[in-house]
C-alpha positions as CSV (number, residue, x, y, z in Angstrom):
1,X,-65.4,-2.6,-0.8
2,X,-65.8,0.0,-3.6
3,X,-65.0,-1.3,-7.3
4,X,-62.2,1.3,-7.5
5,X,-60.4,-0.2,-4.5
6,X,-60.8,-3.6,-5.8
7,X,-59.5,-2.7,-9.2
8,X,-56.5,-1.0,-7.6
9,X,-55.8,-4.1,-5.4
10,X,-56.0,-6.5,-8.3
11,X,-53.7,-4.2,-10.5
12,X,-51.3,-4.1,-7.4
13,X,-51.3,-7.9,-7.1
14,X,-50.9,-8.5,-10.8
15,X,-47.9,-6.1,-10.9
16,X,-46.4,-7.7,-7.8
17,X,-46.9,-11.3,-9.6
18,X,-45.1,-9.9,-12.7
19,X,-42.1,-8.6,-10.6
20,X,-41.7,-12.1,-8.9
21,X,-42.0,-13.7,-12.3
22,X,-39.4,-11.4,-13.8
23,X,-37.2,-11.9,-10.8
24,X,-37.6,-15.7,-11.0
25,X,-36.7,-15.7,-14.6
26,X,-33.7,-13.8,-14.1
27,X,-32.5,-15.8,-11.2
28,X,-32.9,-19.1,-13.3
29,X,-31.0,-17.4,-16.1
30,X,-28.2,-16.3,-13.8
31,X,-28.1,-19.8,-12.3
32,X,-27.8,-21.4,-15.8
33,X,-25.1,-18.9,-16.8
34,X,-23.0,-19.6,-13.8
35,X,-23.3,-23.5,-14.1
36,X,-22.5,-23.2,-17.9
37,X,-19.5,-21.0,-17.3
38,X,-18.2,-23.2,-14.5
39,X,-18.5,-26.4,-16.6
40,X,-16.8,-24.7,-19.6
41,X,-14.0,-23.6,-17.5
42,X,-13.7,-27.1,-15.7
43,X,-13.6,-28.6,-19.1
44,X,-10.7,-26.3,-20.1
45,X,-9.0,-26.6,-16.9
46,X,-5.8,-28.7,-16.9
47,X,-6.5,-31.9,-14.9
48,X,-10.2,-30.9,-14.0
49,X,-11.3,-28.9,-11.2
50,X,-12.9,-31.9,-9.3
51,X,-9.7,-34.0,-9.7
52,X,-7.7,-31.2,-8.0
53,X,-10.2,-30.4,-5.5
54,X,-8.9,-33.0,-2.9
55,X,-5.5,-31.7,-3.2
56,X,-6.2,-27.9,-2.8
57,X,-4.5,-27.9,0.6
58,X,-1.4,-30.0,-0.3
59,X,0.7,-26.9,-1.4
60,X,-0.1,-24.7,1.8
61,X,0.6,-27.9,4.0
62,X,3.9,-28.2,2.3
63,X,4.8,-24.6,2.6
64,X,3.8,-24.5,6.4
65,X,5.5,-27.9,7.0
66,X,8.8,-26.7,5.9
67,X,8.5,-23.3,7.4
68,X,7.9,-25.1,10.7
69,X,10.9,-27.2,10.3
70,X,13.2,-24.3,9.4
71,X,11.5,-21.8,11.9
72,X,14.9,-20.6,13.2
73,X,15.6,-19.1,9.7
74,X,12.3,-17.2,9.6
75,X,13.7,-13.9,11.3
76,X,16.7,-14.0,8.9
77,X,14.4,-14.2,5.8
78,X,12.2,-11.5,7.0
79,X,15.2,-9.3,7.2
80,X,16.4,-10.4,3.8
81,X,13.1,-9.8,2.0
82,X,12.2,-6.6,3.7
83,X,14.1,-4.4,1.1
84,X,11.9,-6.1,-1.6
85,X,8.7,-5.2,0.3
86,X,9.8,-1.5,0.5
87,X,10.4,-1.6,-3.3
88,X,6.7,-2.9,-3.7
89,X,5.4,-0.3,-1.4
90,X,7.5,2.4,-3.2
91,X,6.3,1.3,-6.6
92,X,2.5,1.6,-5.4
93,X,3.2,4.9,-3.7
94,X,4.8,6.4,-6.8
95,X,2.2,5.0,-9.0
96,X,-0.6,6.2,-7.0
97,X,0.9,9.7,-6.5
98,X,1.3,10.1,-10.3
99,X,-2.0,8.6,-11.1
100,X,-3.9,10.6,-8.5
101,X,-2.4,14.0,-10.0
102,X,-3.3,13.1,-13.6
103,X,-6.8,11.7,-12.5
104,X,-7.5,15.2,-10.7
105,X,-7.0,16.9,-14.3
106,X,-8.9,14.2,-16.0
107,X,-11.8,14.5,-13.6
108,X,-12.0,18.3,-13.8
109,X,-11.7,18.1,-17.6
110,X,-14.6,15.6,-17.9
111,X,-17.1,17.2,-15.5
112,X,-20.0,19.3,-16.9
113,X,-19.8,22.9,-15.6
114,X,-16.1,22.7,-14.8
115,X,-14.4,21.5,-18.0
116,X,-12.1,23.8,-19.7
117,X,-13.3,22.5,-23.0
118,X,-16.9,21.4,-22.7
119,X,-17.1,19.8,-26.2
120,X,-14.2,17.4,-25.3
121,X,-15.9,16.0,-22.3
122,X,-17.0,12.8,-24.0
123,X,-13.5,12.3,-25.3
124,X,-11.9,12.6,-21.8
125,X,-14.6,10.3,-20.4
126,X,-13.9,7.7,-22.9
127,X,-10.2,7.9,-22.2
128,X,-10.9,7.5,-18.5
129,X,-13.0,4.3,-19.5
130,X,-10.2,2.7,-21.6
131,X,-7.5,3.5,-19.1
132,X,-9.7,1.8,-16.3
133,X,-10.6,-1.2,-18.6
134,X,-7.3,-2.2,-19.5
135,X,-5.7,-4.4,-16.6
136,X,-2.4,-3.6,-15.0
137,X,-0.9,-6.9,-15.8
138,X,-1.6,-6.4,-19.8
139,X,0.1,-3.0,-19.6
140,X,3.1,-4.3,-17.5
141,X,3.7,-7.2,-19.9
142,X,3.8,-5.0,-23.0
143,X,6.2,-2.6,-21.0
144,X,8.3,-5.5,-19.9
145,X,8.7,-6.5,-23.5
146,X,9.8,-2.8,-24.5
147,X,11.6,-1.6,-21.5
148,X,12.8,-4.9,-19.9
149,X,12.0,-5.9,-16.2
150,X,12.2,-3.9,-13.3
151,X,10.0,-1.5,-11.1
152,X,9.5,1.0,-13.9
153,X,7.0,-0.8,-16.1
154,X,5.1,-1.9,-13.0
155,X,5.0,1.8,-11.7
156,X,3.7,3.1,-15.2
157,X,1.2,0.0,-15.6
158,X,-0.4,0.8,-12.0
159,X,-0.2,4.7,-12.8
160,X,-2.1,4.2,-16.1
161,X,-4.9,2.1,-14.4
162,X,-5.1,4.3,-11.4
163,X,-5.6,7.3,-13.6
164,X,-8.8,5.7,-15.0
165,X,-10.1,4.3,-11.9
166,X,-9.5,7.6,-9.7
167,X,-10.6,9.8,-12.6
168,X,-14.1,8.2,-12.6
169,X,-14.3,8.5,-8.6
170,X,-12.9,12.0,-8.8
171,X,-15.5,13.1,-11.4
172,X,-18.4,11.9,-9.5
173,X,-17.0,14.0,-6.5
174,X,-16.5,17.1,-8.6
175,X,-20.0,16.8,-10.1
176,X,-21.5,17.4,-6.5
177,X,-19.3,20.4,-5.8
178,X,-20.9,23.7,-5.2
179,X,-20.1,26.0,-8.2
180,X,-20.9,29.4,-6.4
181,X,-17.1,29.9,-5.6
182,X,-16.3,29.1,-9.1
183,X,-18.8,31.7,-10.4
184,X,-17.5,34.3,-8.1
185,X,-13.9,33.8,-9.0
186,X,-15.0,33.9,-12.7
187,X,-16.7,37.3,-12.0
188,X,-13.5,38.9,-10.8
189,X,-11.3,37.5,-13.8
190,X,-9.8,34.4,-12.4
191,X,-8.5,31.9,-14.9
192,X,-9.8,28.4,-15.3
193,X,-6.9,26.9,-13.1
194,X,-7.2,29.5,-10.5
195,X,-11.1,28.6,-10.3
196,X,-10.3,25.1,-10.0
197,X,-7.6,25.3,-7.4
198,X,-9.4,28.0,-5.2
199,X,-13.1,27.1,-5.7
200,X,-13.3,23.4,-6.4
201,X,-10.1,21.7,-4.8
202,X,-10.7,22.8,-1.3
203,X,-14.2,21.4,-1.3
204,X,-13.3,17.9,-2.7
205,X,-9.8,17.5,-1.3
206,X,-10.9,15.3,1.6
207,X,-12.7,12.9,-0.7
208,X,-9.8,12.9,-3.3
209,X,-7.5,12.0,-0.4
210,X,-9.7,9.4,0.9
211,X,-10.1,7.6,-2.6
212,X,-6.4,8.1,-3.2
213,X,-5.6,6.2,0.0
214,X,-8.0,3.4,-0.8
215,X,-6.5,3.2,-4.3
216,X,-3.0,3.0,-2.5
217,X,-4.0,-0.2,-0.7
218,X,-5.2,-1.8,-4.0
219,X,-2.0,-0.7,-5.9
220,X,0.2,-2.5,-3.2
221,X,-1.6,-5.9,-3.9
222,X,-1.3,-4.9,-7.6
223,X,2.5,-4.4,-7.4
224,X,3.0,-7.6,-5.6
225,X,1.3,-9.4,-8.3
226,X,3.1,-7.7,-11.2
227,X,6.3,-9.1,-9.6
228,X,5.3,-12.5,-10.9
229,X,5.8,-11.3,-14.5
230,X,9.3,-9.9,-13.9
231,X,8.1,-6.3,-12.6
232,X,10.4,-6.4,-9.6
233,X,9.4,-6.1,-5.9
234,X,8.7,-8.9,-3.3
235,X,6.3,-10.5,-5.8
236,X,9.4,-11.3,-8.0
237,X,11.2,-13.0,-5.0
238,X,8.0,-14.8,-4.2
239,X,7.8,-16.3,-7.8
240,X,11.4,-17.4,-7.5
241,X,10.7,-19.1,-4.1
242,X,7.6,-20.9,-5.3
243,X,9.1,-21.9,-8.8
244,X,12.3,-23.4,-7.0
245,X,10.0,-25.8,-4.9
246,X,10.8,-27.7,-2.0
247,X,13.8,-26.2,-0.2
248,X,12.7,-22.6,-0.6
249,X,9.2,-22.8,0.8
250,X,10.4,-21.2,4.0
251,X,11.5,-18.3,2.0
252,X,7.9,-18.3,0.4
253,X,6.5,-18.4,4.0
254,X,8.4,-15.3,5.1
255,X,7.3,-13.4,2.0
256,X,3.9,-14.2,2.6
257,X,4.2,-13.1,6.2
258,X,5.9,-9.9,5.2
259,X,3.1,-9.2,2.6
260,X,0.3,-9.9,5.1
261,X,1.7,-7.6,7.8
262,X,2.3,-4.9,5.1
263,X,-1.2,-4.9,3.7
264,X,-2.8,-5.0,7.2
265,X,-0.6,-2.1,8.3
266,X,-1.4,0.0,5.4
267,X,-5.2,-1.0,5.5
268,X,-5.2,0.2,9.2
269,X,-3.3,3.4,8.6
270,X,-5.2,4.5,5.6
271,X,-8.5,3.5,7.3
272,X,-7.6,5.9,10.3
273,X,-6.8,8.6,8.0
274,X,-9.9,8.1,5.9
275,X,-12.2,8.0,9.1
276,X,-10.3,11.3,10.3
277,X,-10.8,13.0,6.8
278,X,-14.5,12.1,6.7
279,X,-15.0,13.3,10.4
280,X,-13.4,16.5,9.7
281,X,-15.8,17.2,6.8
282,X,-18.9,16.6,9.0
């Protein structure tokens, strides 16, 4: 075998060995960090994780046992809490719609080649990062302190986070849009809004709608969670049922069933719509 081939083979083997060594070191560090983080969390956990692990199924067993004993009351509970479920879905829908509309403008203003004010692109991108980084529950707690409990703080909190999340996704979509229609509209004197509405939105609207539907599913879950901190909806009823303890577990079971059915239904419907949109664009 020629010397050059031997040198190439040796270099390749050395490079492969280095990659495996680096991967092994990174894996060891990752495992060490995970173990250290788990031990720290376990030390700070009230009662200890290992002490509570054997009892992890006690609460579900109590809920299911009481629900089975009061199975005849389940239909009435489903009817009772159905309006709260609709409130939760309405909060998610309103927040998704408002957040998606604002995210479109934020995405267009932060995309190179499309931005109305190119020098402000970094500002709009950092704004999107900030809105995406703050959890909904933090915003909701602040708004509940200011505005009081109810669905409005939840809607604002979810919409705020939705703007940042969808703004990032929408911006990635618009970066891949064809700029020829925009250039053609600009050549005939169209304004910025006209160029965006006629040249960009028709290209990216299927992806925008697909991402918005996916975000709607996430926002339903977020709306239910925010109910635990007094933001209204079915999450508030679930918190009350769980806090009351035994005697109300049948109501908690009914709420769990409603949430499960609603999330499955929305997931299936939005999935069908997304598949149709993706199929229409191919």
